[in-house]
Structure formats: C-alpha cells, structure tokens
C-alpha positions in Angstrom: 4.6 -68.8 48.8 5.8 -67.0 45.6 3.8 -66.0 42.5 5.6 -64.3 39.6 3.5 -62.2 37.3 3.7 -59.9 34.3 0.8 -58.0 32.8 -1.9 -60.4 33.9 -3.8 -58.3 36.3 -7.2 -60.1 36.0 -5.7 -63.6 35.9 -3.7 -62.7 39.0 -6.9 -61.5 40.7 -8.6 -64.8 40.0 -5.6 -66.7 41.2 -5.4 -64.8 44.5 -9.1 -65.1 45.0 -8.9 -68.8 44.7 -5.9 -68.9 46.9 -7.7 -66.9 49.7 -10.5 -69.5 49.5 -8.1 -72.4 50.4 -8.3 -74.0 53.8 -5.5 -72.8 56.2 -6.3 -74.3 59.6 -3.1 -74.3 61.5 -1.2 -72.4 58.8 0.0 -68.8 58.5 0.6 -68.0 54.8 2.9 -65.2 53.4 2.0 -64.6 49.8 4.8 -62.8 47.8 3.7 -61.5 44.4 6.8 -60.6 42.3 5.9 -58.2 39.5 8.3 -58.6 36.6 7.8 -55.0 35.3 4.1 -55.0 34.7 2.4 -51.9 33.2 -1.2 -52.9 33.8 -1.7 -51.7 37.4 -0.7 -54.9 39.2 0.7 -52.9 42.2 -2.7 -51.2 42.7 -4.4 -54.6 42.5 -2.2 -56.0 45.3 -2.9 -52.9 47.4 -6.6 -53.4 46.9 -6.6 -57.2 47.7 -4.3 -56.7 50.7 -7.1 -54.9 52.5 -9.6 -57.7 52.1 -7.2 -60.7 52.6 -8.2 -63.3 55.2 -6.4 -63.0 58.5 -4.3 -66.1 57.9 -2.8 -64.5 54.8 -0.3 -61.7 54.5 0.1 -60.3 50.9 3.5 -58.8 49.9 4.4 -57.0 46.7 7.9 -57.0 45.1 8.9 -55.6 41.8 11.8 -56.2 39.4 12.4 -54.9 35.8 11.8 -57.6 33.2 14.3 -60.3 34.3 12.0 -63.2 33.8 10.0 -65.5 36.1 12.9 -67.6 37.3 14.6 -64.5 38.7 11.3 -63.3 40.1 10.9 -66.6 42.0 14.5 -66.2 43.3 13.7 -62.7 44.5 10.6 -64.0 46.3 12.4 -66.8 48.0 15.2 -64.6 49.2 12.6 -62.2 50.7 10.8 -65.1 52.5 11.6 -66.3 56.0 9.7 -69.6 56.1 10.9 -73.1 56.1 8.8 -74.1 53.1 8.3 -72.1 49.9 5.3 -72.9 47.7 5.1 -71.9 44.0 2.3 -71.4 41.6 1.6 -69.2 38.6 -0.8 -66.3 38.0 -2.8 -68.4 35.4 -3.4 -71.2 38.0 -6.4 -71.7 40.3 -5.6 -73.7 43.4 -8.3 -76.0 44.9 -9.4 -75.6 48.5 -7.0 -78.2 50.0 -4.0 -77.2 48.0 -2.1 -75.3 50.7 -2.6 -77.9 53.4 -1.8 -80.8 51.1 1.6 -79.4 50.2 2.5 -78.1 53.6 1.4 -81.2 55.5 3.0 -83.7 53.0 5.8 -86.1 54.2 8.9 -84.0 54.3 11.0 -86.6 56.1 13.8 -88.7 54.7 15.5 -86.0 52.6 12.4 -84.9 50.7 13.6 -81.7 49.0 10.4 -80.9 47.2 6.8 -81.9 46.8 4.9 -81.6 43.5 1.1 -81.5 43.2 -1.3 -82.4 40.4 -2.0 -80.0 37.5 -5.3 -80.3 35.7 -6.8 -78.7 32.6 -9.9 -76.5 32.7 -13.0 -77.2 30.6 -14.2 -74.8 27.9 -12.3 -72.1 26.1 -11.8 -71.5 22.4 -10.6 -74.1 19.8 -6.9 -73.5 20.7 -7.6 -74.1 24.4 -9.6 -77.3 23.4 -6.6 -78.5 21.5 -4.3 -77.9 24.5 -6.7 -79.9 26.6 -6.9 -82.7 24.1 -3.1 -83.1 24.1 -2.9 -82.8 27.9 -0.7 -79.6 27.4 -0.6 -78.3 30.9 -1.3 -81.5 32.8 1.2 -82.9 35.3 1.9 -85.7 35.7 0.6 -87.6 32.7 -2.9 -88.9 33.5 -2.2 -92.3 31.9 0.9 -93.1 33.9 0.7 -92.5 37.7 4.2 -91.5 38.8 6.5 -93.8 40.6 8.8 -90.8 40.8 8.1 -87.4 39.3 10.7 -86.2 36.8 10.9 -82.7 38.2 9.1 -80.3 40.5 6.8 -78.2 38.3 6.7 -74.6 39.4 3.0 -74.2 38.6 2.4 -76.5 41.6 5.2 -77.4 44.0 6.9 -76.7 47.3 10.6 -76.6 48.2 12.6 -76.7 51.4 13.8 -73.1 51.4 17.2 -74.2 52.9 17.8 -76.6 50.0 16.7 -74.0 47.5 19.1 -71.4 48.8 21.9 -74.0 49.1 21.7 -74.5 45.3 21.5 -70.8 44.6 17.9 -70.9 43.3 16.8 -71.1 39.7 19.4 -70.8 37.0 19.0 -67.3 35.4 19.9 -68.6 32.0 16.4 -70.2 31.8 14.6 -67.2 33.2 12.9 -66.0 30.0 12.3 -69.5 28.4 11.4 -71.9 31.2 12.8 -75.3 32.2 14.5 -73.7 35.2 12.4 -76.1 37.4 13.8 -79.2 35.5 17.4 -77.9 36.0 16.9 -77.1 39.7 15.2 -80.5 40.3 18.2 -82.3 38.9 20.7 -80.3 41.0 18.5 -80.9 44.0 18.9 -84.6 43.6 22.6 -84.3 43.3 22.5 -83.1 46.9 20.7 -86.4 47.8 17.2 -84.9 48.1 14.1 -86.7 46.9 11.3 -85.4 44.7 7.9 -86.5 46.0 4.4 -86.3 44.7 1.2 -85.3 46.5 -1.9 -85.9 44.2 -4.3 -84.2 46.6 -2.6 -80.8 46.0 -4.4 -79.7 42.9 -4.3 -76.6 40.8 -6.1 -75.8 37.5 -3.8 -74.4 34.9 -5.3 -72.3 32.1 -4.3 -72.8 28.5 -3.0 -70.6 25.7 -5.9 -69.2 23.6 -4.3 -68.1 20.4 -2.1 -69.8 17.8 0.6 -67.1 18.2 0.9 -67.7 22.0 1.0 -71.5 21.5 3.7 -71.2 18.9 5.7 -68.9 21.2 5.3 -71.4 24.0 6.7 -74.2 21.8 9.5 -72.0 20.5 10.5 -71.5 24.2 10.3 -75.3 24.7 12.7 -75.9 21.9 15.1 -73.2 23.0 15.0 -74.3 26.7 15.2 -78.0 26.1 18.3 -77.5 23.9 19.9 -75.2 26.5 19.2 -77.9 29.2 20.9 -80.5 27.0 23.9 -78.2 26.5 24.3 -77.6 30.3 24.0 -81.3 31.2 25.8 -82.9 28.3 28.6 -82.4 25.8 27.9 -78.9 24.4 29.5 -79.0 20.9 28.4 -82.5 20.0 24.8 -81.8 21.1 24.7 -78.4 19.4 25.9 -79.4 16.0 23.8 -82.6 15.9 20.8 -80.8 17.2 21.1 -78.0 14.6 21.5 -80.5 11.8 18.4 -82.5 12.9 16.2 -79.5 13.5 17.2 -77.8 10.2 16.5 -81.0 8.4 13.0 -81.1 10.0 12.3 -77.4 9.2 13.3 -78.0 5.5 10.6 -80.5 5.2 7.9 -78.5 7.1 6.3 -77.1 3.9 6.0 -80.6 2.5 4.5 -81.9 5.7 1.6 -79.5 5.2 0.4 -82.0 2.5 -0.1 -84.6 5.3 -2.4 -82.4 7.4 -5.5 -84.3 6.1 -4.0 -87.6 7.4 -3.3 -86.0 10.8 -6.8 -84.6 10.8 -8.2 -88.1 10.2 -6.2 -89.4 13.2 -7.8 -86.7 15.4 -11.3 -87.7 14.0 -10.5 -91.3 15.0 -9.9 -89.9 18.6 -13.4 -88.4 18.6 -12.6 -84.8 17.5 -15.2 -83.2 15.2 -14.0 -82.9 11.6 -13.9 -79.1 11.6 -11.8 -79.0 14.7 -9.7 -81.9 13.7 -8.4 -79.9 10.7 -7.5 -77.0 13.0 -5.9 -79.4 15.5 -3.7 -80.9 12.7 -2.6 -77.4 11.7 -1.8 -76.5 15.3 0.2 -79.7 15.7 2.3 -78.7 12.6 2.7 -75.1 13.9 3.9 -76.2 17.3 6.4 -78.6 15.9 7.8 -75.9 13.7 8.0 -73.5 16.6 9.8 -76.1 18.7 12.4 -76.7 15.9 12.9 -72.9 15.4 13.5 -72.4 19.1 16.0 -75.2 19.2 17.9 -74.0 16.1 18.0 -70.4 17.5 19.5 -71.6 20.8 22.2 -73.6 19.0 23.1 -71.0 16.5 23.5 -68.3 19.2 25.8 -70.6 21.1 27.9 -71.5 18.1 28.1 -67.8 17.1 29.3 -66.9 20.6 26.3 -64.8 21.5 24.8 -67.2 24.0 26.6 -67.9 27.2 26.2 -71.3 28.8 28.2 -70.4 32.0 26.1 -71.2 35.0 25.4 -68.5 37.6 24.1 -71.1 39.9 26.9 -73.7 40.3 26.5 -77.4 40.2 26.6 -79.0 43.7 29.6 -81.0 44.6 29.0 -84.8 44.7 31.2 -87.8 44.6 31.1 -91.0 42.7 28.3 -92.0 40.4 25.0 -90.1 40.2 22.6 -91.1 43.0 19.9 -93.6 42.2 17.2 -91.0 42.6 18.7 -88.9 39.8 18.9 -91.9 37.4 15.3 -92.8 38.2 14.2 -89.2 37.6 15.9 -89.2 34.2 14.2 -92.4 33.2 10.8 -91.0 34.2 11.6 -87.8 32.3 12.6 -89.8 29.2 9.3 -91.5 29.4 7.6 -88.2 28.7 9.6 -87.6 25.5 8.4 -88.1 21.9 6.0 -90.9 21.3 3.6 -90.0 24.1 1.8 -87.1 22.5 -1.9 -87.5 22.0 -1.8 -86.4 18.4 -1.7 -88.5 15.2 -2.1 -92.2 15.2 0.3 -94.5 17.0 2.0 -95.5 13.8 2.7 -91.8 12.8 3.4 -90.6 16.3 6.9 -91.8 16.4 7.7 -89.4 13.5 5.5 -86.5 14.3 4.8 -86.4 18.0 5.6 -83.4 20.3 7.1 -84.2 23.6 5.3 -83.8 26.9 7.8 -81.3 28.3 7.4 -79.1 31.3 5.5 -75.9 30.7 7.7 -72.9 30.3 6.7 -69.5 31.6 
C-alpha cells in the first residue's frame, strides 16, 4: 500500500499506528510511505516505527522533492511488486477490518478498483464541525447508497497494479490540486474495468481545522474541476464560458454577504446553534468564493498560455461509443454536483450550494 505525506509527522504516526492495528490474517503487507519533501523529521519517524512494526508489515520509506501527492503515489506504485495496491492518506485512520475488506473483495469480472467507505470524525473545532455538517470528507454520500461509485477515492481504495501501470498512473497535471483519482477512474473504465464498492472497508478522514485551509481546499477544487473539464471536454468553449460564469459569481460575492443572516437561519433550521450557524454561513460563502477563484485562475492560465493541458499519461485506446460503465459513472458523478450540499434551505441551495466533489490533497 502507498501513503503520500508532507510535513504531517504526528498525523502520519497516528495513521500508521491505526494501520498496524488492522487484522492481517493471511496477508503480508508492504507499506510504502512516500515523503514529498518534508522538513519535519518524517524520515526519522519511519525509522523509529519500522523497528516496532508487526511481523506482517514491512515499512518502506521513499522521498521525492515537492512534486505533489499524485506523483508520490506513482512513485510508490512503481516501487511496489504486489498484485494489488492500496491507497490512503496520512490524515486517515483505518478501522481494524480495512485491509482484509479491500484485499478480499470480489476482484473478478474486470474489477479494476475497489473503493471503501470514508466517514467523518466527531469533535474538533467549529471549522471541523462545519465540515462534518456538510459531509465534507464522506464518501460516498450517506443519503444515497451507491449503485456504482463515480470514482475510486484515493483516501480509501485499492487498484489492480497491472491496470494502474497500463494507464501510466495518475496524471501529473493534477498532482498539486487533486482530482487525479477522478481522471484515472474514468480512464480505467475506458479499458473496460469496473469500479466496485466495499462498505466494510472503512477509514476515518480528519477535517480541515482553519478557515484558511478550508478556503485553500476549495480553491483547489475549483482549479482541479475546471482542469478536469478541459481535459475531458472542449477546451476553449469550456474555458471561456467557465471564466465568464465564475467572474460573474465573484463580482456578486460582496453583495451576497448581505444574505448571510438568511443562510444562518437555514442552518438553524437544520439544528445548528445560532452562534455556529452564523459562522457556518460565513464559511459557506468563503468556500464558494475560493472555488470560483480557483476555477478562474485555471482558465486564465490556460488562456494566457501558461498552463499546459497536454497529458503525460495518455488516454487509453478504445473503439466505438463509451462503455456503459463509464456512462453510469458519469451519471453517478453528476448526482453529486450542485444541489446536494447540506447548506442553505432547499429553495436556496440551487443557487448557493457547493458541490460534493472528491477531496483534493
């Protein structure tokens, strides 16, 4: 399995401690921690934990210099020699049955990946409570059990290593902003593989705990979702229309501050205390602004010629129309788009909601 990390020494310690507590009967697990240029003593931590690792685990340390988590995962997969490759993040805590549930899932009939369930932790400060309220890190949505998962979320999934390498791994264009897992999942289905779901493979994914980090996460979402559109659809049409729409939204952002009391009232109706409802409404506004700013930045860089959209991982060759699995996955993915956010009231959600997109790293 592969865990990318950057300057999260203590979170990584908690992640590996939870991982070593997983049941491994019948399994031999190679854990490859890929350090993306940390300066907080991560290498010393791995050396320390290696000595006390259970006998069924082998802990390996790899290092690269600030290329991003997608490239870190690619490095880890290339170094591995197993048939299956599992992924999680350094801010996740696997439950005891996680390893066995993913490894012993049904890998027959062209199953290329298996995704597990991601849940939110209790507690934390008011920013973390907001994230929990809007199901920020949860996968899949708790209110709609998946018939087919829209993508394999790298916080909790496993891939056939042969299929992963056949596609060239994660696209480096997404490495610093996320959504590389959505792109790879779509390319995987073009090869005729299925994305499957194992609800018994559970990890707990910790939330952002400051407005700045949450804003940055949504900035990345806006940037990465626009890049994803540009790679899978018509570039110029998408870029110009997206810039126009997002600039229009940003121009009205100061005015929408006046509606924060209405948004706060909606949160109160959902059971949020009044003092936190006001904060939640402000965070909702902040995240929407961050998403728009990221989207505009991506488009402007492309239109100015400073952002390449040339793939380093080529699209797989396929003939005829897209396979049914890919069409179903797109429908499931579209179901997680605006209108499903647990924010303002149903009437106002259509205009103000944030999408339930995959979590970028």
